[in-house]
C-alpha positions in Angstrom: 94.1 -41.0 -177.6 93.3 -39.4 -181.3 89.7 -40.8 -180.7 89.1 -39.3 -177.1 90.7 -36.0 -178.2 87.6 -35.9 -180.9 85.3 -36.6 -177.9 86.9 -34.0 -176.1 87.3 -31.7 -179.2 86.8 -27.9 -178.0 86.0 -26.4 -175.1 82.7 -26.3 -174.5 82.3 -30.3 -174.8 84.2 -30.1 -171.2 82.4 -27.7 -169.8 79.8 -30.2 -171.0 80.8 -32.4 -169.5 81.4 -30.5 -166.1 78.5 -29.6 -165.8 76.3 -33.5 -167.1 79.0 -35.3 -163.8 76.7 -33.1 -161.7 73.2 -35.2 -162.6 70.7 -34.7 -164.9 70.0 -31.2 -166.4 67.5 -29.6 -168.4 68.5 -28.0 -171.8 68.0 -24.8 -169.5 70.1 -25.3 -167.2 72.8 -26.3 -169.2 73.3 -23.0 -171.0 73.1 -21.0 -167.6 75.0 -22.5 -166.4 78.2 -22.5 -169.6 78.0 -19.1 -170.0 78.8 -18.3 -173.9 77.7 -20.7 -175.5 75.2 -20.3 -177.9 71.9 -22.6 -178.2 72.7 -23.8 -181.8 76.1 -24.9 -180.5 75.0 -26.4 -177.7 72.9 -28.9 -180.0 75.0 -29.1 -182.3 78.1 -30.7 -179.2 74.9 -32.6 -177.3 73.9 -34.3 -180.3 77.2 -35.3 -181.4 77.9 -36.5 -177.8 74.6 -38.6 -178.0 75.4 -40.0 -181.6 78.7 -41.0 -179.8 76.7 -42.8 -176.9 77.9 -40.0 -173.6 75.0 -38.7 -173.6 71.4 -39.8 -173.2 68.5 -37.5 -174.1 64.5 -37.9 -172.7 62.0 -35.8 -173.9 59.2 -35.4 -171.9 55.6 -35.1 -173.4 54.7 -31.9 -171.8 53.8 -28.1 -173.5 56.5 -26.8 -173.8 58.5 -30.0 -173.8 61.0 -30.8 -171.3 64.3 -32.3 -172.5 66.6 -33.9 -170.2 70.5 -35.3 -170.8 72.0 -37.5 -168.7 75.5 -39.1 -169.3 75.8 -42.5 -170.3 78.2 -45.2 -168.4 80.5 -44.3 -171.4 79.7 -40.9 -170.9 80.8 -40.5 -167.1 83.9 -42.7 -167.6 85.5 -39.5 -169.1 85.2 -38.3 -164.7 88.7 -38.9 -164.3 90.0 -37.0 -167.5 87.5 -34.1 -166.4 89.6 -33.9 -163.1 92.8 -34.5 -164.4 92.1 -31.1 -166.4 90.5 -29.5 -163.4 93.7 -30.2 -162.0 96.2 -29.3 -164.1 94.1 -26.0 -165.0 94.6 -25.0 -161.3 98.1 -25.5 -161.7 98.8 -23.4 -164.3 96.7 -20.7 -163.1 98.8 -20.8 -159.6 101.7 -20.6 -161.7 100.8 -17.3 -163.7 99.9 -15.9 -160.2 102.9 -17.2 -158.6 105.8 -17.5 -161.7 108.7 -19.1 -160.9 112.0 -17.5 -161.0 
């Protein structure tokens, strides 16, 4: 469990997974979709996920260079975890709106 938690560490990583579960994305698409993340932090998180074998990075030799990120098979295996976290988040929001007596 500790190893899995180290992969999903921090709020940005789960948001990156959420975006990439929808398919391949360019760096700029990820940055726009994940509001508030700095370019440095996005690059660091993507680099970490790539080093862990969760994300594949493809650089196309165009001007300007085009970079795309895709989840690997291992990265896609996180989908049920992200879905469970989203469900739990909905439950927390509903409880905040309608607190138990």
